[in-house]
DRENBA-695303 format. One record per atom (N, C-alpha, C): atom name; x, y, z. Coordinates in steps of 0.2 Angstrom, whole numbers, m for minus. Each point is the difference from the previous one (the first is absolute). Layout:
N
R, CA, X, Y, Z
...
END
This chain:
115
R, N, 4, m8, m1
R, CA, m4, 6, 1
R, C, 3, 7, m3
R, N, 5, 1, 9
R, CA, 7, 7, m2
R, C, 4, m1, m6
R, N, 4, m2, m4
R, CA, 2, m1, m4
R, C, m11, 5, m8
R, N, m4, m5, m1
R, CA, m4, 4, m2
R, C, m3, 10, m1
R, N, 6, m3, 10
R, CA, m5, 8, 1
R, C, 4, 5, m3
R, N, 9, m1, m1
R, CA, 6, 0, m2
R, C, m1, 4, m8
R, N, m1, m8, m4
R, CA, m2, m1, m6
R, C, m6, 7, m1
R, N, m7, 0, 3
R, CA, m4, 7, 1
R, C, 7, 7, m1
R, N, m1, m1, 4
R, CA, 2, 8, 2
R, C, 6, 2, m7
R, N, 5, m4, 0
R, CA, 6, 0, m6
R, C, m5, 1, m8
R, N, m7, m2, m1
R, CA, m2, 2, m5
R, C, m4, 6, 4
R, N, m3, 3, 3
R, CA, m2, 4, m1
R, C, 5, 6, 1
R, N, 5, 1, 4
R, CA, 4, 6, m2
R, C, 4, 0, m7
R, N, 0, m9, m2
R, CA, 2, 3, m8
R, C, m4, 5, m7
R, N, m7, m2, 2
R, CA, m6, 1, m5
R, C, 1, 11, 5
R, N, 0, m3, 8
R, CA, m2, 10, m1
R, C, 3, 5, m1
R, N, 6, 1, m2
R, CA, 6, 3, m2
R, C, m6, 1, m8
R, N, 1, m2, m4
R, CA, m5, 2, m7
R, C, m4, 1, 3
R, N, m2, m4, 2
R, CA, m10, 3, 1
R, C, 2, 7, 5
R, N, 2, 6, 4
R, CA, 0, 2, 1
R, C, 4, 7, m7
R, N, 2, m2, m4
R, CA, 3, 2, m4
R, C, m8, 4, m7
R, N, m3, m5, 0
R, CA, m4, m2, m1
R, C, m6, 8, 1
R, N, m2, m6, 10
R, CA, m4, 3, 0
R, C, 3, 12, m1
R, N, 7, 1, 1
R, CA, 4, 8, 3
R, C, m4, 1, m9
R, N, 1, m4, m5
R, CA, m1, 4, m6
R, C, m7, 0, 0
R, N, m4, m2, 2
R, CA, m7, 1, m3
R, C, m2, 5, 2
R, N, 0, 4, 8
R, CA, 1, 1, 2
R, C, 4, 9, m1
R, N, 2, m1, m4
R, CA, 2, 8, m6
R, C, m3, m3, m5
R, N, m2, m2, m2
R, CA, m6, m3, m6
R, C, m5, 4, 3
R, N, m5, m6, 3
R, CA, m3, 6, 6
R, C, m3, 8, m2
R, N, 6, 2, 1
R, CA, 1, 8, 3
R, C, m2, 1, m7
R, N, 5, 1, m5
R, CA, m1, 1, m5
R, C, m10, m2, m4
R, N, 0, m3, 1
R, CA, m8, m3, m5
R, C, m4, 4, 2
R, N, m5, 5, 0
R, CA, m9, 3, 2
R, C, m1, m8, 3
R, N, m4, 4, 4
R, CA, m6, m4, 4
R, C, m8, m2, m6
R, N, m1, m8, m2
R, CA, m6, 5, m1
R, C, m1, m5, m8
R, N, 9, 1, 2
R, CA, 1, m5, m10
R, C, 3, m7, 3
R, N, m4, m2, m7
R, CA, 4, m10, m4
R, C, 5, m3, 4
R, N, 3, 8, m3
R, CA, 9, m3, 2
R, C, m1, m1, 8
R, N, m2, 6, 6
R, CA, 3, 0, 5
R, C, m7, m7, 3
R, N, m3, m2, 1
R, CA, m4, m7, m2
R, C, 3, m2, 1
R, N, 5, m5, m6
R, CA, 4, m4, 1
R, C, 5, 0, 2
R, N, 4, 7, 2
R, CA, 5, 1, 8
R, C, m2, m3, 6
R, N, m7, 4, 1
R, CA, m4, m1, 6
R, C, 0, m10, m1
R, N, m1, m6, m3
R, CA, m2, m1, 2
R, C, 6, m5, 2
R, N, 5, 2, m7
R, CA, 8, m2, 2
R, C, 5, 5, 6
R, N, m5, 6, 4
R, CA, 3, m3, 8
R, C, m5, m5, 3
R, N, m4, 1, m1
R, CA, m2, m6, 7
R, C, 2, m4, 0
R, N, 3, m3, m7
R, CA, m1, m7, m1
R, C, 8, 0, 3
R, N, 5, 3, m1
R, CA, 7, 2, 3
R, C, m2, m1, 8
R, N, m2, 2, 0
R, CA, 1, 2, 10
R, C, m5, m6, 0
R, N, m5, m2, m3
R, CA, m2, m8, 4
R, C, 7, m5, 2
R, N, 6, 0, m9
R, CA, 2, m3, 0
R, C, 8, 1, 6
R, N, m1, 6, 1
R, CA, 5, 2, 10
R, C, m2, m5, 4
R, N, m11, 2, 1
R, CA, 0, m3, 8
R, C, 3, m8, m1
R, N, m4, m5, m5
R, CA, 3, m5, m1
R, C, 12, m3, 3
R, N, 0, 6, m5
R, CA, 8, m1, 2
R, C, m1, 2, 6
R, N, 0, 3, 6
R, CA, m2, 1, 7
R, C, m3, m4, 4
R, N, m4, m6, m4
R, CA, m3, m7, 4
R, C, 6, 0, m3
R, N, 4, m6, m2
R, CA, 6, m3, m2
R, C, 2, m1, 3
R, N, 4, 8, 2
R, CA, 4, 1, 2
R, C, 0, m2, 7
R, N, m7, 1, 4
R, CA, m5, 0, 8
R, C, 3, m11, m1
R, N, 1, m2, m2
R, CA, 0, m8, m2
R, C, 5, 0, 7
R, N, 6, 1, m5
R, CA, 8, 0, 4
R, C, 1, 9, 2
R, N, 3, 1, 6
R, CA, m1, 4, 7
R, C, 9, m4, 0
R, N, 5, m2, 2
R, CA, 5, m4, 2
R, C, m2, 7, 8
R, N, 6, m1, 6
R, CA, m2, 1, 4
R, C, 8, 4, 1
R, N, 0, 9, m1
R, CA, 5, 5, m3
R, C, 3, 0, 11
R, N, 9, 3, m2
R, CA, 2, 1, 5
R, C, 1, 6, 1
R, N, m2, 5, 5
R, CA, 3, 8, m4
R, C, 9, 0, 4
R, N, m2, 7, 2
R, CA, 12, m2, m1
R, C, 2, 9, m2
R, N, 5, m3, 0
R, CA, 1, 9, m1
R, C, 3, 1, m9
R, N, m1, 4, m3
R, CA, m2, 1, m6
R, C, 6, 4, m4
R, N, 0, 2, m3
R, CA, 7, 6, m4
R, C, m3, 1, m4
R, N, m5, 7, 1
R, CA, m5, 3, m3
R, C, 1, 0, m10
R, N, 10, 5, 3
R, CA, 3, 2, m8
R, C, 1, m10, m2
R, N, 2, m3, 1
R, CA, m1, m6, m2
R, C, m5, m1, m6
R, N, m9, 0, 5
R, CA, m6, m2, m2
R, C, 1, 3, m5
R, N, 2, 7, m3
R, CA, m2, 7, m2
R, C, 4, m3, m8
R, N, 7, m3, 3
R, CA, 6, m3, m7
R, C, m4, m8, m1
R, N, m4, m3, 3
R, CA, m2, m7, m2
R, C, m7, 4, m4
R, N, m1, 5, 1
R, CA, m9, m1, m4
R, C, 4, 4, m8
R, N, 4, 5, 2
R, CA, 1, 2, m7
R, C, 2, m4, m4
R, N, 5, m5, m1
R, CA, 5, m5, m1
R, C, m7, m3, m3
R, N, m6, m3, 2
R, CA, m7, m3, m2
R, C, m3, 5, m10
R, N, 0, 3, 6
R, CA, m5, 3, m5
R, C, 7, 6, m2
R, N, 7, m1, m1
R, CA, 2, 4, m6
R, C, 0, m1, m5
R, N, 0, m6, m6
R, CA, m2, m5, m8
R, C, m4, 7, m1
R, N, m7, 0, 5
R, CA, m5, 1, m4
R, C, m1, 6, 1
R, N, 4, 7, 3
R, CA, 0, 7, 1
R, C, 1, 1, m8
R, N, 10, m4, m3
R, CA, 7, 2, m3
R, C, m5, 0, m6
R, N, m8, m7, 1
R, CA, m4, 3, m7
R, C, m4, 3, 1
R, N, m2, 7, 4
R, CA, m3, 1, m1
R, C, 3, 12, 2
R, N, 6, m3, m2
R, CA, 4, 5, 1
R, C, m4, 3, 9
R, N, 2, m2, 2
R, CA, m1, 3, 6
R, C, 7, 0, 3
R, N, 2, 4, 6
R, CA, 5, 2, 6
R, C, m1, m1, 5
R, N, 1, m1, 7
R, CA, m2, 1, 4
R, C, 7, 1, 2
R, N, m1, 6, 7
R, CA, 4, 5, 3
R, C, m1, m5, 6
R, N, 4, 1, 5
R, CA, 1, m3, 5
R, C, 8, 3, 5
R, N, m3, 0, 6
R, CA, 4, 3, 4
R, C, 2, m4, 9
R, N, 1, m3, 0
R, CA, 3, m7, 2
R, C, 3, 4, 6
R, N, m1, m2, 8
R, CA, 4, 2, 6
R, C, 3, m10, 3
R, N, 8, 2, 1
R, CA, 0, m4, 2
R, C, 0, m1, 8
R, N, m3, 6, 2
R, CA, 2, 0, 7
R, C, m7, m1, 3
R, N, m7, m1, m4
R, CA, m6, m1, 3
R, C, 0, m6, 6
R, N, m5, 0, 2
R, CA, m1, m8, 6
R, C, m3, m4, m4
R, N, 1, m7, 0
R, CA, m4, m7, m2
R, C, m6, 5, 5
R, N, m5, m4, m4
R, CA, m6, m1, m2
R, C, m2, m10, 6
R, N, m7, 3, 3
R, CA, m3, m7, 0
R, C, m2, m4, m6
R, N, 1, m4, m4
R, CA, m5, 0, m6
R, C, 1, m9, 2
R, N, m10, 0, m5
R, CA, 4, m6, 0
R, C, 5, m4, m8
R, N, 0, m4, 0
R, CA, 6, m3, m4
R, C, m2, 1, m9
R, N, m7, m4, 0
R, CA, m5, 1, m6
R, C, 2, 8, m5
R, N, 1, 6, 3
R, CA, 2, 7, 1
R, C, 5, m4, m6
R, N, 7, m6, 0
R, CA, 3, 2, m3
R, C, m2, m3, m10
END
């Protein structure tokens, strides 16, 4: 059962990232299309259905919630890891991140899942 939960969580995570991109695109398109038009109706349907998919994915993730340990966490390391995870996508869209990391920041008490 635990293996099934891990598999469901893994699949949900893999689907969630492209789904978020679709939801963001739909949001931008919806803002550009006037209400009351057939195109807007289609966009509204697509938005509702992607929201439904998001809810299903959250339910899948609920099947597997490993116990998380809390502990000292370096905020600077978290920022660098997050940047690494999205770096390729940011480059593809010519997005540049400006950051000012402070090595003197104290560690925070956070879940290991932050990483």
